[in-house]
Structures are given as C-alpha cells and as structure tokens.
N, C-alpha and C positions, 0 to 999 in steps of 0.2 A: 486539568481541562485545557490549559494553554497548549500542552504537548499534543493533545488529541486534535485540536483545531489546526495547529501547525502541520501535523502529519496529514490531515485530511486535505489541507490546501496544497501541500507538496504532491499528494496523490493526484489531485485534480490537475495541477500544473503538468505533472508527468504524463498524464493521460492526454492532455492537449498537445504536448510536445511529441509524444510517441505516435499519436494518431492524428496528424494535422487535418486530414479530411473530415474528422469527426469532432473538431474543436468546438463547433457550435452546438452540436448535440452528441453527448457522450454515448458511445455504442452500448446498447442495453445488455449485450452479452458480456461486456467488460465488468468484472467484479473485483472490488478491493476488499481486503480483510486485514485483520491484525493477527500476528503470530499469537497463538493461545498460551504458549509457555516457552521458556528458553529451552532450546534443544539443539543437538548436533544433527545436521542434515547432510545428505550425500549430494554433492554437486553433479548435475546432469548436463551442464553446458559442454558442447563438443569442443575439445581442446583445452577445457578448463577455463579458469578466470584468474586474472592478475589482481592481487589485493594491494591497492595503492598505499593504504595506511600502514600495512605491515611490510611492504616491499617484498612480497613473495608471490609465487604462483601456486594455485591449488589445481591439481590435475582433475580431469573428468573422473568421477568415482571417488575423489577425495572428500573429506568432510570439513565442515566449518560450523561455527556456532551462530544460530539465529536467536536474537534476543526477544523476549516477550514484548508484545505490542509493536514489533517492527511491521511496517506496512508491506503487505504482499498483494499480488495480483494473480487471479486465476487465469491460466492460459489453456486449460483443457483437462481431459481425463488423464489420470496417472497411468503408470505401467500396469497396474492391476485394478480390478473393479472397486477395490476398497480404498483407492487413493485418488487425490486430485493433484494435477501438476500446477505449480505456482512459480512466480518469480518474485524476488526481493525488489520492491519498488521504491526503496528509500536509499539515500546515500549513506555509506558507512562512515561513521565519525569516530569510532573507537577501535583500538587494536583488538585482534582476536576474533573478529566477527566475519561474516560472509561479505563478499564484494557485491557491488551494485549489479542488479539483473541476474543474480544467481538463480538458477532454475533447479527445483527439487520437487519431489513428491511428498505430500502431506496426507496423513490418514483423513478420510472423509469426515470422521467425527471431530477431529481437531480443526479442520477447515470450517466446519459448520459453527463451532464455538467462536472462531476468529471472525467469521462473517457476521455473526449476530452482534459481536462487540463493535464492529465497524458500523453496522446499521444503527445501533443505539447511539454511538457517538455522532453520526451524521444527523440523526433526528434531534439530538440535544443541541447541536450547533445550529440547525435550522430554526429551532424554537428560540434560541438566543438572538439570531439575526432578526426574526420577526419581532421580538421584544424590543430590540434596539430601534427598528423601524418605527414602532409605535411610539417609543419615547422621543425620537427625533422629529416625528411628524413632518412638518413642512421643510425642515432642514434637510431631511433625507432626500426629498424631491429636488431641492436646490442643488445638492451635492451630486446625486446620482441620476437625476432626470426623471425618474418615475418611482413610484412606491412599490412596484411589484418585485 
C-alpha cells in the first residue's frame, strides 16, 4: 500500500510540474495508470533516451524493460487503433529498466488493466485520507485549515 500511495503522490507531483498552468485543477484528459505486467517495450522518443542509471543510450526503436506497476501516463492514441501511446512517469531507480519519460505504445487491453489498477489505488487512498480526517477531527482542521 505504501508503494501505491508514494507512486500516486509522485504522479500527482509530476503532473503539477509538467503542466504548471493546470497545477490547481488537473487536466481531465490526463490519465495515469500502472504497467499491468513486466514487459519489453519499443522506445518511440525521437533521438532515443539516455539511461542515467545504466550510463547508456537507447536509440529510437530500441527496447527497454518496463516493470509491473510502474507509473505511466496516457499521451494519446497509438500508431494503430489497437494501441495507446503512453509515457513512463516515474524515475528509474534500478538498472535494466526504461529511462524517465520513455514513450511507447501499449495494447489497449493492457492499458485498460493498468488504468483500472490505478483508479482502484486512487480510490483506496482517498478512502484512507477520509478515514484519517475522521480520526483526527479537530486536529485535521488545526493542521490543514479545513476538513475538506
């Protein structure tokens, strides 16, 4: 659960950083999801990407490994009608994976599974925050100013 909450917070922070004009109200077209399974993906970034952890360059059309539950962001339709174009929205912390902001196409069915997992985690986190607000009561208001 801790990993899910941390990745959700990273995703929200990234969204605010990447789209400063929407920091107050997140763009409803922006969708976050989790990678549904570990798989090799084909890098679509023009000119490729440099992998800091591995100190190597992956060319456009090269492959890298996306780990299950990595945070991804939908950027539009894929090259075919059966795919969705996504970007890796988390920082890489281990060797052998894809670099930050790697862009690739994911089958629509896989994206739907990852999106559903993200929405479930988001709902669970929201329920947990509401529970903490109820438990803290007046303390919440003292600390954060309001109970909403």
